[in-house]
C-alpha positions in Angstrom: 210.2 81.4 76.3 211.6 77.7 76.1 213.9 76.9 79.2 214.4 73.5 77.1 215.8 75.5 74.0 217.8 77.9 76.3 219.7 75.3 78.1 220.3 73.4 74.6 222.1 76.7 73.4 224.2 77.4 76.5 225.3 73.8 77.3 224.6 71.2 74.9 225.0 72.8 71.6 227.9 71.6 69.4 231.0 74.0 69.8 230.6 77.1 67.6 232.3 80.3 67.1 232.1 82.3 70.3 230.4 85.4 68.7 227.5 83.2 67.5 226.4 82.0 71.1 224.8 85.3 71.9 222.2 85.2 68.8 221.8 81.5 69.2 220.7 82.1 72.9 218.6 85.0 71.7 216.6 82.6 69.1 216.4 79.9 71.6 214.6 82.5 74.0 211.9 82.7 71.3 211.7 79.0 70.5 208.8 76.6 71.9 210.1 73.3 73.9 211.2 71.6 70.7 213.2 74.5 69.3 210.7 75.3 66.7 209.0 78.5 65.8 211.5 81.3 66.8 211.0 84.3 64.6 212.6 87.3 66.7 213.2 90.1 64.5 216.9 91.1 63.7 216.6 94.5 65.9 215.6 92.5 68.7 218.4 90.0 68.5 220.8 93.1 67.8 219.5 94.6 71.4 219.8 91.0 72.9 223.6 90.6 72.0 224.7 94.2 72.0 225.7 94.1 68.4 224.8 95.8 65.2 222.0 94.5 63.1 224.5 93.6 60.2 226.6 91.4 62.7 223.5 89.5 63.9 222.6 88.9 60.3 226.0 87.5 59.7 225.7 85.3 62.6 222.5 84.1 61.5 224.1 83.0 58.1 226.7 81.3 60.1 224.5 79.3 62.2 222.5 78.2 59.0 225.8 77.2 57.5 227.0 75.3 60.8 223.4 73.6 60.8 222.6 74.7 64.4 219.4 76.2 63.1 217.5 75.9 59.6 214.1 77.5 58.1 211.0 76.9 59.9 207.4 77.3 59.4 206.9 80.7 57.9 203.4 80.6 58.3 203.7 81.4 62.1 204.8 85.1 61.3 201.9 85.5 58.5 199.7 87.5 60.8 202.7 90.2 60.8 202.9 92.8 58.2 204.5 91.7 55.2 207.4 94.5 55.2 208.3 94.0 58.8 207.9 90.1 58.8 210.9 88.1 60.4 212.0 84.6 59.2 211.1 81.9 61.3 213.8 79.5 62.2 213.8 75.8 64.2 216.9 75.1 66.3 218.8 71.9 65.8 218.3 70.3 69.2 218.8 66.8 68.2 222.4 67.8 67.5 223.7 67.9 70.9 227.0 67.1 73.1 225.6 64.6 75.7 227.9 65.3 78.3 227.8 69.1 77.7 230.3 71.2 76.5 231.9 71.7 79.7 232.2 67.7 80.4 233.1 66.3 77.2 236.8 66.0 76.3 236.4 66.0 72.6 234.2 69.1 72.7 236.8 70.7 75.2 239.7 70.2 72.8 237.5 71.9 70.2 236.8 74.7 72.1 240.4 75.0 72.8 241.1 75.3 69.2 238.5 77.9 68.7 240.0 79.8 71.5 243.6 79.6 70.0 242.1 80.5 66.4 240.6 83.4 67.8 243.7 84.5 69.6 245.6 84.1 66.1 243.0 86.6 64.7 241.2 83.8 62.7 244.3 82.3 61.2 245.3 78.5 60.7 248.6 77.0 61.2 249.5 74.1 59.1 252.6 72.0 60.2 253.8 69.1 57.5 250.7 67.2 56.6 248.4 68.2 59.3 245.2 70.3 58.0 243.5 72.3 60.6 240.0 73.1 59.0 237.4 74.9 61.4 234.8 77.0 59.9 235.5 76.1 56.2 238.8 77.5 56.2 241.4 75.2 54.2 245.0 76.2 54.2 247.5 73.8 52.3 251.3 74.3 52.5 253.8 72.1 51.4 256.7 70.4 53.5 257.2 72.4 57.0 256.1 75.9 55.6 254.0 78.0 58.0 251.0 80.2 57.1 252.0 83.6 58.5 250.6 87.0 58.1 252.1 89.8 56.5 251.8 93.5 57.1 250.4 94.3 53.7 248.3 91.1 53.4 244.5 91.9 53.2 242.3 88.8 52.9 238.4 89.6 52.0 235.6 87.2 52.2 235.3 85.2 49.3 238.5 85.7 48.0 241.7 83.6 47.4 244.9 85.4 48.5 248.4 83.7 47.7 251.8 84.5 49.2 254.9 83.1 48.3 258.3 82.7 50.4 261.2 81.0 48.8 259.8 77.3 48.0 256.6 77.9 49.8 253.3 78.7 48.2 250.6 79.2 50.4 246.8 79.5 49.6 243.9 80.3 51.9 240.3 80.4 50.9 237.6 81.5 53.1 234.1 80.5 52.1 230.8 82.5 53.4 228.5 79.5 54.8 225.9 79.0 52.7 222.2 79.7 53.6 219.4 77.3 53.2 216.7 78.6 50.7 213.4 79.4 52.3 210.6 76.8 52.4 208.6 77.2 49.7 206.2 74.3 50.4 204.6 76.2 53.3 201.3 77.4 51.8 200.4 81.2 52.2 197.4 82.4 54.5 194.6 83.6 52.2 193.1 86.7 53.7 190.5 87.1 50.8 187.6 86.1 52.7 188.8 88.3 55.6 188.2 91.2 53.3 184.6 90.2 52.4 183.9 89.8 56.2 185.7 93.2 57.2 183.7 95.0 54.4 180.2 93.6 56.1 181.2 93.9 59.6 179.2 97.1 60.9 181.9 98.6 63.2 185.3 98.8 61.5 188.0 99.2 64.4 191.5 97.6 65.0 192.0 95.7 61.7 195.2 94.1 62.7 193.8 92.6 65.9 190.8 91.3 63.8 193.0 89.7 61.5 194.6 87.7 64.2 191.0 86.8 65.7 190.2 85.8 62.2 192.9 83.4 61.9 192.5 82.0 65.2 188.9 81.3 64.3 189.7 79.4 61.0 192.3 77.2 63.2 189.3 76.3 65.5 187.3 75.2 62.5 185.0 78.0 61.6 183.8 78.4 58.1 184.8 81.6 56.5 181.5 82.0 54.5 179.5 81.3 57.7 181.4 84.0 59.4 180.8 86.4 56.7 177.1 85.8 56.6 176.8 85.9 60.4 178.5 89.6 60.0 175.8 90.4 57.7 173.1 89.4 59.9 174.8 91.0 63.2 175.4 94.4 60.7 171.4 94.2 59.8 170.7 93.6 63.8 172.6 96.7 64.9 171.4 99.0 61.9 169.0 100.9 64.3 171.0 100.4 67.4 173.5 102.6 69.3 176.9 101.9 67.6 178.4 102.7 71.1 177.1 98.8 72.4 178.3 97.4 68.7 181.4 95.0 69.6 184.7 95.4 68.1 185.4 92.8 65.3 188.0 91.2 67.2 185.9 90.5 70.4 183.1 89.2 68.0 185.3 86.7 66.6 187.1 85.6 69.6 184.0 85.0 71.6 182.6 83.0 68.6 179.5 85.4 68.1 179.4 84.1 64.6 177.6 80.9 65.9 175.1 82.9 68.1 171.3 82.7 67.2 170.0 85.9 65.8 167.9 88.1 68.1 164.2 88.3 67.6 162.8 91.4 66.2 161.0 93.1 68.9 157.2 92.5 69.1 154.9 95.7 69.3 153.4 96.3 72.7 149.5 95.0 72.8 147.5 97.0 75.3 145.0 95.0 77.8 141.2 95.5 77.1 140.4 98.7 79.0 143.8 100.0 78.9 144.0 103.8 78.6 144.7 104.6 75.0 145.5 108.3 73.9 143.1 109.7 71.1 144.3 109.8 67.3 142.7 111.3 64.4 141.9 108.3 62.5 141.7 110.3 59.0 144.4 112.2 57.3 142.5 115.8 57.2 145.3 117.7 55.9 143.6 118.1 52.4 140.4 119.3 53.9 142.3 122.2 55.9 144.5 123.1 52.8 141.1 123.8 50.9 140.1 126.4 53.2 
């Protein structure tokens, strides 16, 4: 949770359509103090905002189009399963209304226009040569013609309806906000070496936790080959021991046990001179008894 990112979304972010605010605050809840590394899942954002998952997906596309968020470092979510891995986003904390939306005159004027547009059901009104273009909706009309709504008019996203009344010809085009492509420059995390470690470790439990611990060890500077070799040595050490006392792989990795010195093999007990020793037959006489 980042208080800085949440305060920015609530007070200082540029004006936006009101339905986007809940999704933006939900992303801010999972960002760091610089607004980076937010990757809540779509179902989580839907629960935060009390919306459907499709509505949240549209909100995210709109926030990308308004440049209030952008694609972040996707490696931060690489530890999650690929089929459940959410997108990582950074919030544009550098874009801010210094006085806050509540105290800035221009921001209040834009908010008033947003409220008026919402009251008109998303329609924009043109008078003369004035053009109102919030959210990439650009109606044009000659003279004093007004953009009005007819009962049979149906405007779908991405289409250009036309309506003629007398000499006025009105064209309204609605564009979907563009979505920035994923950052393909971020290198993927190679888990090939982890497979070698896992196959050599003597106790295979909690694989996903072990993956997280493996990645954390690499971030601390550990060498993958060194870890695998230490796992092999640990497997030999535990070969004749009670498996109940063998460490889980995640515990072994998190504690840095790959840097431990191997335990010395147990030395046989040497009896002192004169100590009682039970009698043993020094020769194998089984062949003699078999011949009788």
